[in-house]
C-alpha positions in Angstrom: -67.2 39.3 7.4 -63.9 39.9 6.6 -62.6 42.4 4.0 -61.3 40.6 0.7 -58.8 43.5 0.1 -56.8 41.8 2.7 -56.8 38.2 1.5 -55.4 40.3 -1.8 -52.9 42.3 0.1 -51.4 38.8 2.0 -51.4 37.2 -1.6 -49.0 40.0 -2.7 -46.9 40.4 0.1 -46.1 35.9 -0.1 -44.9 36.5 -3.8 -41.9 38.1 -3.0 -41.3 35.3 -0.1 -41.7 32.8 -2.6 -39.2 34.5 -5.0 -36.7 34.7 -1.9 -36.8 31.2 -1.5 -37.0 30.1 -5.0 -33.8 32.1 -5.3 -32.1 30.4 -2.1 -32.8 26.9 -3.2 -31.2 27.9 -6.4 -27.9 29.2 -4.9 -28.3 25.9 -2.2 -28.4 23.8 -5.3 -26.0 25.7 -7.3 -23.5 25.0 -4.0 -24.1 21.3 -3.9 -23.4 21.1 -7.8 -20.1 23.2 -7.6 -19.0 20.7 -4.4 -19.7 17.7 -6.0 -18.2 19.2 -9.3 -15.3 20.1 -7.5 -14.5 17.0 -5.6 -15.3 14.7 -8.8 -13.0 16.9 -11.5 -11.5 19.8 -9.6 -10.3 18.2 -6.1 -8.6 21.6 -5.1 -7.3 21.6 -1.7 -7.2 17.5 -0.9 -4.7 15.6 -0.1 -3.9 11.5 -0.5 -1.5 11.1 2.6 -2.1 10.6 6.3 -0.4 9.6 9.3 0.3 5.7 9.9 1.9 4.2 13.2 3.5 1.7 11.5 5.1 3.4 8.1 4.8 6.8 9.8 2.4 8.0 7.2 0.6 6.4 4.2 -1.5 6.8 1.0 -5.5 8.0 1.4 -7.8 5.3 -0.4 -9.9 6.5 -2.8 -8.9 9.8 -2.4 -7.2 12.6 -4.9 -5.5 16.4 -4.7 -4.0 18.8 -7.8 -0.3 18.8 -8.1 0.1 22.5 -8.9 3.5 22.8 -10.4 5.7 26.0 -10.4 5.4 28.5 -13.1 9.0 28.5 -13.2 9.1 24.6 -14.9 5.3 25.1 -16.9 2.8 25.5 -14.6 1.2 21.9 -14.9 -2.1 21.4 -12.5 -1.7 17.7 -12.3 -5.2 15.7 -10.7 -3.5 12.7 -8.7 -5.9 10.2 -8.0 -5.5 7.1 -5.7 -8.1 4.0 -5.7 -8.9 2.1 -3.5 -6.1 -0.3 -2.6 -3.5 2.5 -2.6 -2.6 2.5 -5.7 -1.8 5.8 -8.2 -3.7 4.7 -11.1 -6.0 1.3 -11.9 -6.0 -1.5 -9.2 -6.2 -4.8 -9.6 -8.0 -6.8 -12.4 -10.8 -8.8 -11.9 -10.7 -11.7 -12.8 -6.8 -12.0 -13.2 -5.7 -13.1 -17.0 -2.8 -11.3 -17.5 0.7 -11.3 -15.3 1.3 -9.0 -12.6 3.9 -6.8 -12.2 4.0 -4.2 -9.3 6.4 -0.9 -9.3 7.4 0.1 -5.9 9.1 3.2 -4.7 8.8 7.1 -4.2 7.7 10.2 -5.8 10.0 8.7 -8.7 7.2 6.2 -9.3 4.2 8.1 -8.1 5.1 10.8 -10.4 2.9 13.7 -9.2 4.4 15.7 -11.1 2.7 13.9 -14.9 -0.6 12.7 -15.4 -0.6 9.0 -14.5 -0.1 7.7 -18.5 2.7 9.8 -18.6 4.2 7.7 -15.1 7.1 5.4 -15.1 4.7 2.5 -14.1 2.3 3.4 -17.1 5.1 3.5 -19.6 6.1 0.1 -18.7 2.7 -1.1 -19.1 2.5 0.4 -22.8 5.7 -0.7 -23.5 5.0 -4.0 -22.5 2.0 -3.7 -25.2 -0.9 -4.0 -22.9 0.0 -7.6 -22.0 1.1 -7.4 -18.7 -1.0 -5.5 -15.6 1.2 -3.1 -13.8 0.4 -1.9 -10.4 2.0 1.2 -9.5 2.6 1.5 -5.8 4.9 4.0 -5.3 4.1 6.8 -2.3 5.8 10.2 -2.5 8.3 11.0 0.7 9.0 7.0 1.0 12.4 5.7 1.9 13.4 1.9 1.0 12.9 1.1 4.6 8.9 1.9 4.3 8.6 0.4 0.9 9.7 -2.7 2.4 7.2 -2.5 4.7 4.7 -1.8 2.3 5.9 -4.6 -0.1 5.8 -6.9 2.9 2.1 -6.4 3.2 0.8 -6.2 -0.4 2.9 -8.9 -1.8 1.3 -11.6 -0.2 -2.2 -9.5 -0.8 -1.6 -9.5 -4.4 0.9 -12.1 -5.7 2.4 -10.1 -8.2 4.6 -12.4 -10.8 7.4 -9.6 -10.6 8.7 -6.7 -9.0 10.0 -3.2 -9.8 11.6 -1.5 -7.1 12.8 2.3 -7.9 15.6 3.2 -5.9 16.3 7.3 -5.6 19.9 7.8 -5.2 19.2 11.7 -4.4 18.1 11.2 -0.9 17.2 7.1 -0.2 20.0 6.8 1.8 19.3 9.7 4.2 15.4 8.8 4.0 16.4 5.5 6.5 18.2 7.9 8.9 15.7 10.5 9.0 13.2 7.7 9.3 14.6 5.5 12.2 12.8 2.4 11.1 15.7 0.2 10.1 19.4 0.3 11.9 22.2 -1.7 12.1 23.1 -3.7 15.3 26.4 -4.3 17.1 26.9 -7.4 14.8 26.4 -5.4 11.4 22.5 -6.7 10.9 19.7 -5.2 10.0 17.4 -4.0 13.3 13.9 -2.9 12.6 12.4 -0.7 14.9 9.7 1.2 16.3 9.5 4.9 15.5 7.1 7.8 15.4 6.5 10.8 13.3 7.4 14.1 15.3 4.0 16.2 16.9 5.1 18.6 13.7 4.5 16.1 10.8 1.4 14.4 12.4 0.1 17.9 12.4 1.0 19.2 9.2 -0.8 15.9 7.9 -3.8 16.3 9.9 -3.7 20.0 9.0 -4.2 18.9 5.4 -6.6 16.1 5.8 -8.9 18.9 8.2 -8.7 21.3 5.0 -9.6 18.6 2.7 -12.7 18.3 5.2 -14.1 21.8 3.9 -16.6 23.0 1.2 -15.0 23.0 -2.3 -15.3 26.6 -2.8 -14.2 27.6 0.6 -10.8 25.5 -0.4 -10.6 26.8 -4.2 -10.9 30.5 -2.8 -8.1 29.4 -0.2 -6.1 27.9 -3.0 -6.6 30.9 -5.3 -4.9 33.3 -2.6 -2.1 30.9 -1.8 -1.0 30.5 -5.7 -1.7 34.5 -6.5 1.1 35.2 -3.5 3.3 32.1 -4.7 6.6 33.4 -6.0 9.2 32.0 -7.7 12.0 30.1 -4.7 15.4 32.0 -4.6 18.0 30.7 -6.5 20.6 28.5 -4.5 24.3 29.2 -4.4 26.8 26.4 -2.9 26.2 27.1 0.8 23.2 24.8 0.2 25.4 22.2 -0.5 26.7 22.9 2.6 23.0 22.5 4.8 22.6 18.8 3.2 26.5 18.1 4.4 25.2 19.5 8.3 21.6 17.7 7.7 23.7 14.7 7.3 26.3 14.9 10.2 23.3 16.1 12.6 21.1 13.2 11.2 23.8 10.7 11.7 24.3 11.5 15.1 20.5 11.5 16.1 20.1 8.0 14.3 23.4 6.0 15.4 25.0 8.2 18.4 21.8 9.1 20.0 19.3 6.4 18.7 16.5 8.5 18.3 13.2 7.3 16.9 11.0 10.6 16.2 10.9 10.9 12.5 11.2 14.2 11.3 11.7 16.1 7.7 9.4 13.0 6.5 8.8 14.9 2.6 12.1 16.6 2.4 13.8 16.1 -0.4 17.8 16.0 1.3 20.3 15.3 -0.8 22.9 13.0 0.3 25.6 15.4 -0.4 27.8 13.5 2.6 28.3 10.0 0.2 28.5 12.0 -2.9 31.7 14.6 -1.7 33.1 12.2 1.3 32.7 9.0 1.4 35.4 8.7 4.0 32.9 10.5 6.4 31.7 8.3 9.5 27.8 8.9 8.1 28.8 7.9 4.4 30.4 4.8 5.9 27.2 4.2 7.7 24.8 4.7 4.9 26.7 2.3 2.7 26.8 -0.4 5.0 23.1 -0.4 5.6 21.7 -0.6 2.5 23.3 -3.8 0.7 21.2 -5.3 4.2 18.2 -3.9 3.7 18.2 -4.7 -0.2 18.5 -8.3 1.4 15.5 -7.9 3.2 13.6 -7.3 -0.1 15.4 -10.3 -1.9 14.5 -12.3 0.5 11.0 -11.2 0.6 10.8 -12.0 -3.0 12.3 -15.1 -3.3 9.8 -16.3 0.1 7.2 -15.7 -2.5 8.7 -17.0 -5.8 8.6 -13.3 -7.1 11.1 -11.9 -9.8 12.9 -9.2 -8.3 14.6 -6.2 -10.4 16.0 -2.9 -9.2 16.0 0.1 -10.9 18.4 2.8 -10.3 17.5 6.4 -11.1 20.1 9.4 -10.5 18.5 12.5 -8.9 18.3 15.9 -10.8 21.0 17.4 -9.0 23.4 14.7 -10.2 21.6 14.5 -13.8 20.3 17.9 -14.7 21.9 20.5 -16.5 19.1 22.5 -15.8 19.5 22.3 -11.9 19.8 25.3 -9.8 21.6 23.4 -7.0 25.5 23.5 -8.6 28.8 22.3 -7.2 31.7 24.5 -6.9 34.9 22.5 -8.3 36.9 24.4 -6.2 34.9 23.9 -3.0 33.9 20.2 -3.6 36.7 18.5 -5.2 36.1 15.4 -4.3 32.7 15.1 -5.7 31.6 12.9 -8.3 27.7 13.1 -10.0 28.0 9.2 -10.5 28.8 8.6 -7.1 25.3 7.7 -5.6 23.6 5.8 -8.4 27.0 3.5 -8.0 26.7 3.1 -4.8 22.9 2.1 -4.9 24.0 -0.4 -8.0 26.8 -1.8 -6.0 25.0 -2.8 -3.2 22.1 -4.5 -5.2 24.3 -6.3 -7.0 26.3 -7.6 -4.2 23.3 -9.0 -2.9 22.3 -10.9 -6.0 19.6 -8.5 -7.5 19.2 -7.7 -10.8 19.5 -4.2 -11.3 19.8 -1.6 -14.0 21.8 1.8 -13.1 20.0 4.1 -15.2 23.2 6.9 -15.0 25.1 5.7 -17.9 21.9 5.6 -19.9 21.0 9.1 -18.8 24.4 10.6 -19.0 24.7 10.7 -22.7 20.9 12.2 -23.3 21.1 14.4 -20.6 20.8 17.6 -22.4 17.5 16.4 -23.7 15.9 17.6 -20.8 14.9 14.4 -18.3 14.0 16.3 -15.2 11.8 19.0 -14.0 14.6 21.1 -13.3 15.4 24.5 -11.3 14.7 23.3 -7.6 12.9 20.5 -8.4 14.9 17.0 -9.0 12.6 14.3 -10.4 12.0 13.2 -13.9 9.7 14.4 -16.3 7.5 12.6 -18.7 10.6 12.1 -21.3 12.7 11.2 -18.1 10.1 8.1 -17.1 9.9 7.1 -20.3 13.5 6.9 -21.6 13.5 5.0 -18.0 10.7 2.4 -19.0 12.3 1.8 -22.6 15.5 0.9 -21.3 13.7 -1.2 -18.3 12.0 -3.5 -21.1 15.1 -3.6 -23.2 17.8 -4.6 -20.1 15.2 -7.1 -19.1 14.7 -8.7 -22.5 18.1 -8.6 -23.6 18.9 -10.8 -20.5 15.6 -13.0 -21.1 13.8 -12.0 -17.9 10.8 -10.3 -17.5 6.7 -10.8 -17.8 6.9 -11.8 -21.2 9.9 -14.3 -21.4 8.8 -17.9 -21.4 10.1 -19.6 -18.0 
């Protein structure tokens, strides 16, 4: 016969174990809820870009991340979401019931510094009164060459009625030199090249993708530590312009003289200082010759698919923002012209028969209004995007072009 007191002691001993199990279960459930909540509503430490064999890198479908803006420019925390087709913002209508226009370009189109509703594409849709479907297909860091490849894939797929191609006159010329995807052949015609991202560039993308796969609470902690130790960037002086000029010479040598096909600096914003200051340099002249040849390919693509094409040239902050930390010493750089880069793009686009809107003369009279992020950030802000969309819609209407004009 067993002693009943042993059973009582056993039951009492199981109570702490049961309580501990409940506590552990609660903690696991809380961690799972936190993970789901972070992924759905606060995608900290995530990434929206991945390496790509054809375009060097591209967007990740159904991805999101948080863009942390510098405290110097307000410290905004912007959630950027990419839908299943790689667009920022809504995907295509199902079924299709409205005119469809697509907006292509780089970070000036993707607009990670503002909410989607404030981006250029969204403001176009709003100013068209919701009567036009606008798909925003910009990718941060893209040059015109990468955008051309993206358009060649997406225009047959989504069959838009029109395209707005946004050209960033700050660094789009140099992007094509660094990417090595296009060049001029011996006859001055367009040469397509197969280029690869450098191992360092690929490692950068892969490291961010690896971090994105980590638990949300771990990403949250790492981001907190990084932001806590993130100070303001040093204020540059005129010597940084000299760095840009040096980069232009090196990029030209690598692309033209050495014929390199390994791409570097994929997400760097390098001002085309050679064209803006010294238009007679070999690097400047090569860029100016290459641009219309590439734009011809955009034109021919849209004509082949019977798609209306409009180019919108947007100046970068260095040339338009009075609050930019990058300033030109007129004694050191007397040949610099703030409007030269925008003029180069506008003239190249018009020369191949593309309807072209140069925003420089529209922004210049109101530049003190604050149309750019400021400091070292060269991108337009919500006010600049809204003004750009307003001018674009008016520009098309005055010429009886665009989606709301009966053909």
